[in-house]
Every structure is written in C-alpha cells, then in structure tokens.
C-alpha positions in Angstrom: -66.7 23.6 23.6 -63.0 24.3 23.4 -61.5 25.7 20.2 -59.1 23.3 18.5 -55.7 24.8 18.0 -54.7 25.0 14.3 -51.1 24.0 13.7 -48.8 24.5 10.7 -48.2 21.6 8.3 -44.7 21.3 9.8 -46.2 20.7 13.3 -48.7 18.1 12.0 -45.8 16.2 10.4 -43.9 15.8 13.7 -44.2 12.6 15.7 -46.9 12.8 18.5 -44.4 13.4 21.3 -42.5 16.1 19.4 -45.8 17.7 18.3 -46.9 17.9 22.0 -43.6 19.6 22.9 -44.1 22.0 20.0 -47.6 22.9 21.2 -46.3 23.4 24.8 -43.6 25.7 23.4 -46.2 27.8 21.5 -48.5 28.0 24.5 -45.5 29.1 26.6 -45.0 31.9 24.1 -48.6 33.1 24.6 -50.0 31.3 21.5 -47.8 33.0 19.0 -47.8 31.2 15.7 -44.0 31.3 15.6 -41.3 31.4 18.3 -39.4 34.5 19.3 -36.5 35.8 17.2 -33.3 34.0 18.3 -31.2 36.8 17.0 -32.8 39.5 19.2 -29.7 40.6 21.1 -29.3 44.0 22.6 -26.2 46.0 21.6 -24.7 45.7 25.1 -25.0 41.9 25.0 -23.2 41.3 21.8 -19.7 40.0 22.1 -17.3 39.2 19.3 -16.5 35.8 20.7 -18.1 32.8 19.0 -17.8 30.6 22.1 -20.5 32.7 23.9 -22.7 33.5 20.9 -26.4 32.7 21.3 -27.8 29.5 19.9 -29.1 30.0 16.4 -31.9 28.2 14.7 -31.3 27.5 11.0 -33.7 28.9 8.4 -34.5 32.1 10.2 -31.3 33.9 9.2 -32.5 34.8 5.7 -36.2 35.1 6.5 -35.9 38.3 8.5 -35.9 41.5 6.6 -33.4 43.1 9.0 -31.1 40.0 9.0 -29.9 39.9 5.4 -29.5 42.1 2.4 -32.9 42.4 0.8 -32.0 44.1 -2.4 -33.7 42.7 -5.5 -30.5 41.4 -7.0 -29.7 39.1 -4.1 -33.2 38.3 -3.0 -33.5 35.2 -5.2 -34.7 31.7 -4.4 -31.5 29.8 -4.8 -33.4 26.5 -5.2 -35.2 27.7 -8.4 -33.3 26.5 -11.5 -33.3 30.0 -13.2 -31.8 31.6 -10.0 -29.0 29.1 -9.4 -25.4 30.2 -9.8 -22.5 28.0 -10.7 -21.6 25.2 -8.3 -18.5 26.0 -6.4 -19.4 29.6 -5.9 -20.8 31.5 -3.0 -23.5 34.1 -2.4 -22.8 36.7 0.3 -25.7 38.3 2.1 -24.3 41.3 4.0 -26.1 42.2 7.2 -27.2 45.8 7.4 -26.6 45.5 11.1 -23.0 45.2 12.3 -24.1 43.3 15.3 -25.5 40.5 13.2 -23.3 38.1 11.1 -23.1 38.2 7.4 -24.4 35.0 5.7 -22.6 33.1 3.0 -24.4 30.5 1.0 -22.2 27.7 -0.3 -23.5 26.6 -3.7 -21.9 23.2 -3.3 -24.6 21.0 -4.8 -26.7 21.4 -7.9 -29.9 19.6 -6.8 -31.5 18.9 -3.5 -31.3 15.6 -1.6 -28.8 12.8 -1.8 -26.9 11.7 -4.8 -27.8 8.1 -4.0 -31.3 8.4 -5.4 -31.0 10.2 -8.7 -34.6 10.9 -9.5 -33.8 14.0 -11.5 -30.9 14.8 -13.8 -30.8 18.5 -14.3 -28.3 19.8 -16.9 -25.7 21.3 -17.2 -24.0 19.8 -14.1 -23.6 16.3 -12.9 -24.5 16.3 -9.3 -22.4 13.5 -7.9 -21.0 12.9 -4.4 -17.5 13.6 -5.7 -18.6 16.8 -7.5 -20.2 18.0 -4.3 -16.9 17.6 -2.4 -15.1 19.5 -5.2 -17.7 22.3 -5.1 -17.5 22.5 -1.3 -13.7 22.9 -1.5 -14.1 25.6 -4.1 -16.6 27.4 -1.8 -14.1 27.3 1.0 -11.4 28.7 -1.2 -13.7 31.7 -2.0 -14.0 32.4 1.7 -10.4 33.5 1.6 -11.4 36.4 -0.7 -13.7 37.7 2.1 -10.8 38.0 4.6 -12.8 36.4 7.4 -11.3 35.2 10.6 -14.3 33.3 12.1 -16.9 31.2 10.2 -19.9 29.4 11.6 -20.9 26.3 9.7 -23.9 24.0 10.4 -23.1 20.7 12.0 -23.0 18.0 9.3 -23.1 20.5 6.5 -23.8 18.6 3.2 -24.3 15.4 5.1 -27.9 15.4 6.4 -30.4 15.6 3.6 -27.5 16.0 1.2 -26.2 12.5 2.0 -22.5 13.4 2.3 -19.9 11.7 4.6 -19.3 13.9 7.6 -15.9 12.5 8.3 -14.8 13.6 4.8 -16.3 17.1 5.1 -14.9 17.6 8.6 -11.4 16.7 7.4 -11.7 19.2 4.6 -12.9 21.9 7.0 -10.1 21.1 9.5 -7.4 21.1 6.9 -8.6 24.3 5.3 -8.9 26.0 8.7 -5.3 25.2 9.7 -3.9 26.2 6.3 -5.6 29.5 6.3 -5.7 30.6 9.9 -9.5 30.7 10.0 -11.5 29.7 13.1 -14.5 27.5 12.2 -17.3 27.1 14.7 -19.5 24.1 14.0 -23.1 25.1 15.0 -25.7 22.6 16.1 -29.2 23.9 15.8 -30.8 24.3 19.2 -34.2 23.1 18.0 -32.8 19.6 17.3 -32.3 19.0 21.0 -35.3 20.9 22.4 -38.2 20.1 20.1 -37.6 16.8 18.4 
C-alpha cells in the first residue's frame, strides 16, 4: 500500500491542476516539504544590475534568518495591532549580507484586505482607499532619506488583496521615480506563472 503524501494547508487550497503541479515540483525537489531558497546566489554570480537579478518569490525574504535583520526590536509581526507603526512610515530590514538586498516595508494601509468591504474598523486610523494612496506617497517620500538608486516593488503593490487601482499606483511610482532619479523595478513573482 502506497503512503499518501501529506500536503500543507496551502497546497490543499489550490485548484486540482495547480495542486498537481505543486506536487510534481515537490517530487522534483526530492520530496522536500519546501522549495529551494531562491536567494541562494554565489558571490561570483551576484551582479549589481536589476535587469539580470534572479526571480524572487515573495514572502521568503523576511522568513530566512540570514536574509533580514533579526534583532528583537525589528522582529515584530507588523500585522499585529500592538506592533503596527504609523501609516505612511516605513520599516527597514537591513541585510547582514551585502549580496542580498535590504527590505523596506511600506506601512501604507492600516488593515488587511480591500477598503470596499469594511468588516472591521480599527482605531485610530480610517483605512480608506484615499488614505492608502496618501500613505503610499508618504512611504515613497521616506525612501529618499535612504539615498537609494534602485528599488524593487511587487507588481500591483497595494492592488491585489489590498484592492487598489494599479493605474493610479503606477502613475504615482512613475512620477516619483522621474522626480527623484530613482530606478524602480516592478517584480512579478515567479510562482504566479509556474505553479498556479
């Protein structure tokens, strides 16, 4: 009798076809319960040119202990009400490894999800679509203080589960980039095309 493979809740939630591809990917990786680290780059392969950077999967950047600053002060769950900072501010996670990028979290919404379905009203901020745009612009302004020349942003930032209008966000990013001589790279997660 063949042993039935146990999958994570995430995998069970995928449509049947995507779940099959997920299982094939795991089998290809010798049954590992997670896929290899997409950030594993040897020193000789790293190039300071965003056009040839490797594809990055979202979510793994802060989960690895060697990928982000893990001091107690910054190792907070930003989704927990008590840990939230003021909307319109940023949190910087400095990489201890110069070959890995620093990570900046934009605190540009107060609650998760869209603003269309207000199922929770959490004081002291009013989490509206307009406020999210204002907070996003404030976060961009704070990037100037970091003296960065290149920034990678997730494709449709604030517009997927956040429910924002990508046209509006893209125009804001484009205008800010031109005014401040900062190169923005819009990063599409590789798993969106390969697994689902």
